[in-house]
C-alpha positions as CSV (number, residue, x, y, z in Angstrom):
1,X,-0.1,0.0,0.0
2,X,3.0,2.1,0.7
3,X,4.2,1.6,-2.5
4,X,1.4,2.5,-4.3
5,X,1.2,6.0,-2.5
6,X,-1.5,5.0,0.2
7,X,-0.3,6.1,3.6
8,X,-0.3,3.5,6.4
9,X,-0.6,4.1,10.2
10,X,0.1,1.5,12.7
11,X,-0.8,1.4,16.5
12,X,1.6,-0.9,18.3
13,X,1.7,-2.3,21.7
14,X,5.0,-3.9,21.3
15,X,7.6,-1.3,21.2
16,X,10.7,-3.8,20.4
17,X,8.9,-5.4,17.5
18,X,8.0,-2.0,15.9
19,X,11.6,-0.9,16.3
20,X,13.0,-3.9,14.9
21,X,10.6,-3.8,11.7
22,X,10.3,0.0,11.6
23,X,6.7,0.3,9.9
24,X,6.2,3.8,8.9
25,X,4.0,6.1,10.7
26,X,4.1,4.0,14.1
27,X,2.1,5.0,17.1
28,X,3.0,3.0,20.3
29,X,0.2,2.6,23.0
30,X,1.6,1.4,26.2
31,X,-1.7,-0.9,26.4
32,X,-1.7,-5.0,26.9
33,X,-1.1,-7.2,24.1
34,X,-3.8,-7.3,21.9
35,X,-5.5,-4.1,22.9
36,X,-3.9,-1.6,20.3
37,X,-7.5,0.5,20.1
38,X,-8.0,0.7,23.8
39,X,-9.8,-1.4,26.5
40,X,-12.7,-3.8,25.3
41,X,-15.9,-2.4,25.5
42,X,-14.8,1.1,26.4
43,X,-15.9,2.8,23.2
44,X,-15.0,6.3,24.0
45,X,-11.6,5.3,24.9
46,X,-11.0,3.4,21.7
47,X,-12.7,6.6,19.9
48,X,-9.9,9.0,21.4
49,X,-7.3,6.7,20.8
50,X,-7.8,6.3,17.1
51,X,-8.5,10.2,16.8
52,X,-5.3,11.1,18.3
53,X,-3.0,8.5,16.3
54,X,-4.9,10.1,13.2
55,X,-4.0,13.2,14.3
56,X,-0.5,12.5,14.5
57,X,0.0,10.8,11.4
58,X,0.6,13.8,9.2
59,X,3.4,14.9,11.7
60,X,5.8,11.9,10.7
61,X,8.9,12.6,8.9
62,X,9.3,10.5,5.7
63,X,13.1,11.0,5.9
64,X,13.5,10.0,9.9
65,X,12.0,6.7,11.1
66,X,10.8,7.2,14.5
67,X,7.7,5.8,16.8
68,X,5.4,8.3,18.4
69,X,3.7,7.4,21.8
70,X,0.3,7.7,22.5
71,X,-0.4,9.9,25.6
72,X,-2.9,7.1,27.2
73,X,-2.5,4.7,30.5
74,X,-4.6,1.7,31.3
75,X,-5.2,2.6,34.5
76,X,-6.1,5.9,35.4
77,X,-4.2,6.0,38.6
78,X,-0.9,4.7,36.3
79,X,-0.6,1.3,37.7
80,X,1.1,-1.2,35.7
81,X,-0.8,-4.3,37.3
82,X,-2.0,-5.6,34.2
83,X,1.9,-6.4,33.4
84,X,1.3,-8.9,35.7
85,X,-2.4,-10.4,34.6
86,X,-0.5,-10.5,31.3
87,X,2.4,-12.6,32.8
88,X,-0.1,-14.8,34.5
89,X,-2.1,-15.1,31.2
90,X,1.2,-16.7,29.7
91,X,1.9,-18.8,32.8
92,X,-1.4,-20.8,32.9
93,X,-2.8,-20.9,29.5
94,X,-4.9,-17.6,30.1
95,X,-8.2,-19.8,30.3
96,X,-9.7,-18.1,33.1
97,X,-9.0,-14.5,31.5
98,X,-10.8,-15.9,28.0
99,X,-13.6,-17.1,30.0
100,X,-14.3,-13.7,31.7
101,X,-13.6,-12.5,28.3
102,X,-16.2,-14.8,26.4
103,X,-18.6,-14.0,29.5
104,X,-18.3,-10.3,28.5
105,X,-18.8,-10.7,25.0
106,X,-22.1,-12.9,25.8
107,X,-23.4,-9.9,27.8
108,X,-22.6,-6.9,25.4
109,X,-23.2,-8.9,22.1
110,X,-20.8,-10.0,19.3
111,X,-22.3,-8.7,16.4
112,X,-22.1,-5.5,14.8
113,X,-25.0,-6.1,12.8
114,X,-27.6,-3.2,12.9
115,X,-24.9,-1.3,15.2
116,X,-23.1,-0.1,12.0
117,X,-23.5,3.4,12.1
118,X,-21.8,3.3,15.4
119,X,-18.2,2.4,13.4
120,X,-18.7,4.8,10.5
121,X,-15.9,7.0,9.9
122,X,-16.7,10.5,8.1
123,X,-14.2,11.5,5.5
124,X,-13.3,15.1,5.6
125,X,-12.3,15.1,1.6
């Protein structure tokens, strides 16, 4: 896409991988792996993260590769307790966490059908 002139933007939760691969226009979000657009079911936070990343996109210098850090924290108090949660996920296979996510999806609903307008992106062309 880049080679054909279509700029891309990546939101990464893995600094080291992004630094090793150097994708153009990379924003780093210091959130757990699998949450590059924010916390599950936190629609306003997700939208704000995407808006912020898109606002940063024109600021990237094509001659100088860099990662821009997004100004969001997983916990309001700045706690990094989520790191232990992720560590436990890898240690025990993540079955308890996966079950809690499945239960949350059942309560909230998995389907976007009928909710498409919530996810529409308006072009300013």
